[in-house]
N, C-alpha and C positions, 0 to 999 in steps of 0.2 A: 598438503597444507599450503595455502596461498601465503606468502610473506606479506603482503599488503593486509590481509585480514589478520593475520598475527600482529602486525603494528596496530592497527585499528582497535583491536581487543585489549592489547597491553596498555594502551593510552586511554582506556575508559576510566571515567570516575564514577559512573553511575550504571548500573545494570551488567556490569561486568560478569559476575558469576552466572546470572541468567542467560546472557547471550553466550557465554562459552559453553553452557550446558545445551543451549538450543543448537549451536553448532555441532556438538558432538553427536546429537540425535540425528540432525541432518546428514551429517556425512556417514552415520550408520547405515542410511538408506541409499547409498551409492551414489549420490549427487556430487558434481563437479563444483569446487569452489573458486569463485572469481570475485573480484572487487569492482563493481560498478555503482555509478551515482553515489560514491563516497561511503558505500555500505557493503557488507558482505553479501553476495548474491550466488545462489545455488542454482546450477543448470543441469539439464540432461540432454545429452546429444545436441548441444549446443543452443538449446532453447531455455529461456529464463523460467524457472519453476516458482522460486521465492526468494525472499530477501529477509534479513534480521534487521531490526530497527530499534534504537532506544528513543523514548520521548520523555517529556518532563514527568508524567504521571504513571507510565507504564512503558513495557518493551513488547515487542510484537514480532510474530512471523507473519510476513506479508505474502499471501498467495496471488501470483500474477493472474492467474484465472480462477480465483477463488470463487466467484459466483457460479461457476460451472461445477462445483463440488456438492456432493449431496448434502453436506453438513449434518450428519445423522445426529450428532450431539449438540447441534443449534449453539456452537460456540464462535462461529465466524461472525465478524462484525465488518460492515461497510463504513469506511471512515467519514465519508461526506454524502450527502445526497446525490451529488454528481458523479461520485466514484462509480464507474461501470462494472469493471470486471475484477479489480482486485479486493481481497477480504483480508481481515487481519485475525489472528488469534492473539489476545492480549494478555499479559502476565503482569502482575505487580510485586512478585517474590519469586524466589527460587522453589519453595514448596509447590506452588502452583504449576511449574515446569514439570517438576519431579511426579506430581499426582497425575499429570496428563501426558506422561510420556509415551504411553501405548497409543493413545488417541492422536497425539502428535505424529508419530510415525504413519499411522492409518492414513492421516489426512495428506501427509507428504506423498505415500505411495499412490493414493488416488490422485493426486495432482499430476504425479508422473504418468498414470494411465490416462488421464485428460489430454496429456500432450501426445501420448502414443497414438490415441485415436483420432488426433488431429481436430479436437473438437474446438469451436471458436464461438465466442460471444458476438452476437450482432451489434455493434456500438450504435447508440443513439447519434443522430446528427445534431449538431449544435442549435439547430431550429427547432429541435425537439424539446429543449429546456425552456423553462419559464425564466424571463429576465428577472433577476433578484430585485426586490424592492428598493434596496440601496442604490443600485444602479439606475433604475428608474427615477429615484430622487435626484441623482447627480446629473441625469439628462435634464430634468425641468430646471435645475439650477444653472446650468450651463449649456446652451443650445449648440455651442461650438463643439463642446466634448461630445455631445451627441451626434453630431455630423462627422467628427473624426471617427468615432466609433463605428459608425455604419460603414466606413471605408476599410475597416480592418478585414483581414482574412478571417474565414470560419474558425480556423484554429486560435487565433489570437482572440477573437470573442469567446470562444469556450474557456480559455485561460482565465479570461477576464471574470467569467462567471464563477469559476472555481475560486478566484482570489477574493471576490467579494463575499461568497458563501464561507471562506475559510476566515476572513477576517470578522465577520459577524459571529462565527462560532468562538473566536479568540476574544473578541470584543464586542459584546451584544450591544453597547452603546454606540456603535458606529454610525 
């Protein structure tokens, strides 16, 4: 067990029992435990398979290549419209984790198999995404901003699209 994950879990005020139980289920599947991006991350042969997260209204397993899983139980959630590969299974209490424990393990083992097979999702290009309406409005309001935006790298533009989408979800009045 990773001491950084131990510290992370011990310091939680919310979702502590749920994340500890998810951790147990993940470790039962033989994954290695690391601490990346300030969250417990579980790997297989050095490849990221999944993370556990706590959010305001739920906690989740986040499968890095979740879009490639069969999702036979239809429980995987795409966080945002622009999320390409990752998918979550969300929980709002410990009982949900317990009732889905065999499904959770099945999905984890499938995620390991996806990695073993070397499957990859063809990522969309930033140019494939529609410019968010909120960003279009900002361009109208500030032509200098639009000009500066055009000079950004494709990655920075993609991050901006994600930011505007996330802000709109969190604050519909943006």
